[in-house]
N, C-alpha and C positions, 0 to 999 in steps of 0.2 A: 714097438708104439703100435696100437690097435688103429686100425682104419678100418671105415667104416664110409657107408654111402647113403646120404639123403635121394630119394630115388623120384620125387618130386612128384605129386599126383596130380597138381594143376592140369587140367585140361586133357588128362589122359586116362582112357578106356580102362578095366579091367587086363584086358587078354594084354595091352601092350606092356602094362605096370608091373603084372608077374611075368612077362619075359623081362624085365630090367631086374627085377628081385630074382630071380633065376638065375641069368647071366653076374651076378653079385655076388651069390651064393658060391658058384661053381670059378669062379673067379677067388675065392679065400678071402674077401672081405670078412672081417670080423663081426660088423653088422648091416643092418638094414634099418633107416629111419624114417619116418612120413611124419608129417603135420599135421597141426588136427587144428582143421578148417573148414570150412561149410560152403565155402566162395575162392575162386583160384584168387592169387596175389599177383596176379600180371596178366596180360590182354588183355583183350578188348571183349565187354560183352558177356554173356552168360556163359559156362563151359562146366565140364565133368570135374565132379570135385569126391571122389567119395570121402564118407565118414570114419573117423580115424579107427573105434577102436572094432567096429566090425571089417573093416579093412586088414587090420591086426590078425584077426578069430581065422580070416581066408589065407591070410600070409600064414599064420602058424599050422595050420593043416597042409600046405602045400610045401613046405619047406622042412628041412632035413636037419640042418648046424647050423645055417646063421641067428646072430641075436636080433631081436626084432624090439624096436623104440619107437617113440615119439617125442619128437623136438618140435615145440612138446605141448602137452595136455593143458589148456585153459583150464584154470578149475570154476569159471565162469557158466561152462556151459554143461556139468553134473555135479548133483548133490554127491559129496564124498563116498556116500555109503553106494551109489552105483557106478562108482569110477572103481570104489577098490574092489564089487563084486566083477567087473568086467576086466580088471588087470588078474585076479585070481584065476578066471576063467580063460585065458590066452594063455597063462602062465601054465597052464594044464595042458590048453591043445598043443603047444611048441613043445612039451617035456622039460619046461625050466627054463624058455631062450627070454624072458621077457625082463626089458632096462625101462621102470618107469619113468620115464621125463615128463616133468610138470613144471605148470609157470603161472605166474600172476593174469597172462590174458594180457591183451593190448589194441586188440583189432577192432576200435568202435563201430568203424560201420560193419561192420559184418552184423553185430549185435545188435543195433538199430535195426536192422534190413530183415533181422529172423527172431525179435523180439525178446534176444534174450538181455537180460539188468546189467547194466557197464557201468560199478560203481567208482568212485573216484579211488585213486591209485591204493592213497593209503589202506583203503576196505580190502581193495581185493589182495594185498600181501600179508592181511591179517584173516581172510578166505583162504589164502595158497597155504598159511600155517597151521590154521582148522584141517583142512584137507588132508594134509601129513600126517596131523596126529592121529586123524580118523582110520584111515586106510591103513594106516600103521598098527591100530587097536582093530581091527576086525581082520588084520593077518591073521595076528599072532593070537587074540584073544576073546573069551565066550563071556558073555554077562555083559556086555561093554554099557556102561551109562558117562555121560559125555556133557559138559555144559562150557560149551563156547559162545561168545557173543552169537553168532550168526547161525551152528550149529547146535543140535539136543540128539542126544540116543540116549533109549531106555531099554536097558537090559537085551541090548543087541547079540546076537551070534551068528557068524557069518558060515558059512561049510561050502567046499574044503579049505583045509590051509594050503597056499601054495606051494608049486614044488618046489624053489625056490623058500628055503627057512633063512633068515627070520621072514622074510619078505626079500620081492624080487630087489634091487637095487635103482633107489629112489634118484630120478638125476634132478636138477633143478635148473632150469634156462634162468641166467641172472647177470646186472651189471650195475644194479641199484648199490649205489655206497651206503648210504644211511640204514636201509631195513633187511634187504635183499641179499645182499653178500652177509652181512653177520647171519642170517636164517642157513644158506649154504654151509655155514663153517659150522653151524649147531647141529645140522640136521639130514644134511645129503651124501650121498655114496659116491656123488660124480656133480659137476659141475657144467656145464655147456655156458660161452660167452663169445659173442660178438667184438667183442674189446678190440681195436687194434693192440701190436705191439706194446708202441710205445705207453699203455695205458695197464697190460699187464699186470705187471710185476707189482706196482699199486693194490690191484685189485684184488691180485692174490694175496699180499700181506693182508690183508682186511681179512678174505676167508679164513687164513692161518692163524688170525689172532683170536678169531674165534670159535675157531676151532680147539685151540689149547685151551680157552678159557671154557670152553663146557669137557674139557676132559677126553679128548677125542687127539688122534695122531692125524695131525694134516695132509701126511702123506700118503692114509688111505681113502684119502678122496680123489678121484681119476679127473684129470683135467685136460677139458677140449674146447675145441673150437674147429671153425671151418677152415678146407683149402679149397678154392677153387681151382680146377682142373682148366680151365680156358687159356690160360696163359702158355709162353713157350714151357719147355718143359725145365729148363734151366732157371725159371724163376719161380716156378713150383718147387725144384729142390730147394732153392733158397729159400723161399717162402715157408718150408716144412722143416730143414734145419734151424732158423730163426726162430716158430714155436718151440722146437724139441728142445730149445738151452733154456729157452722161456720155463721148462718143466711141462709145458703139455704133454700128455702120453698117451692121447685120444685123439685124433682128425676126422672128422664130416667130409667128407668128399660132395660139394656138390654134382648134381647131373650135370655133366657139360653142357652146354646151349648145343656144340659140334652133335650133338647123341652117341649112339655106343659105339662107335667105331674110335669115338676120343678117347673111351673108357677103357677100350679094349687096349689102345696102346699104353695108356697111363699102367694098366696092369704089366705089360712086357717090357717096362723101359723103367717104370719110376716104382712103381709099387716093392718092389722087392728092397726095395735099398731102405725104404721104411721100415721094412718089422721084422728086418735082417739081425734087428737086437730088440 
C-alpha cells in the first residue's frame, strides 16, 4: 500500500510548510498532497493559504524523491490550457514526480468572494470532462483544435512535453454516482473519495463497470481515501486494514492536529506495517 500525507496549508506559512514536507519526504512517505483553495477551510478570520500550483513548483524545487499532488485542483479556477502548462512545468521542475489531482470544485463561498464563476453542478462536471480532454491533448499532441461546450482551442501547441509519458497520472476526486464515478472509470489513473466504508464497494462497482465499458482494466486505477492519525493507534490500524480489504491501495494521511510529534510516532509504530506489502 502507498501512503502519503496531506500537509494542510491552512494558516501555515512557507517555512513551516516546507519543514512539514521535508519531514514527510525523509520519513519515506510516497507523496505530499496539498489542497487547491485560496482561503483556509477552518479556523476563524483571514489566514495564510498559499496558491496550489506556485506552491507545488516551490516544493518541487525543494525536494528530491517524494511525489507531489493536488487534492484536488478545482476546474473553475483556471482555464484548462493554463492548468496544462502549470502541470507540465511542475512535472519538469520535479523531474517527473507530479500527480495531477483534479475535481469539479465545490466551495461556493470562496468563488463568490474572489469573483470566480460557480456554475451549477452539471456544468462543473462538463467543465471537468473538457478540462481533462484539453490537458491530455496539450500534453501529448501538436496543433490541437478542440470544440467543447465551454472551451475551444485553435491549432494549439504547447512545449515541452511532460517528463512522464504520455502525461502525469490524472486523479479525480469524486463520489457522485451519476456522472462523476462513470467519468473516473472512463479516464482516471487514480480515484480519491471520502466515501465511508459502507459505501465504498457500491461506488467502486460503478467505477469498475464504466472502466470495463471503455475497454480499460479497472485494476489499473489507483484507489485512494483518507486516514486520520488522531485516533488511538489500534483504531488507526483497524481503519487502514478495513480500507485494504475494500481494495484501497493508497492512503492519504491527514496532517494530525496534534502536530509533528504525532506524525513521527505514526512513522515509527504504524507506517512500517502499512507499506510492508
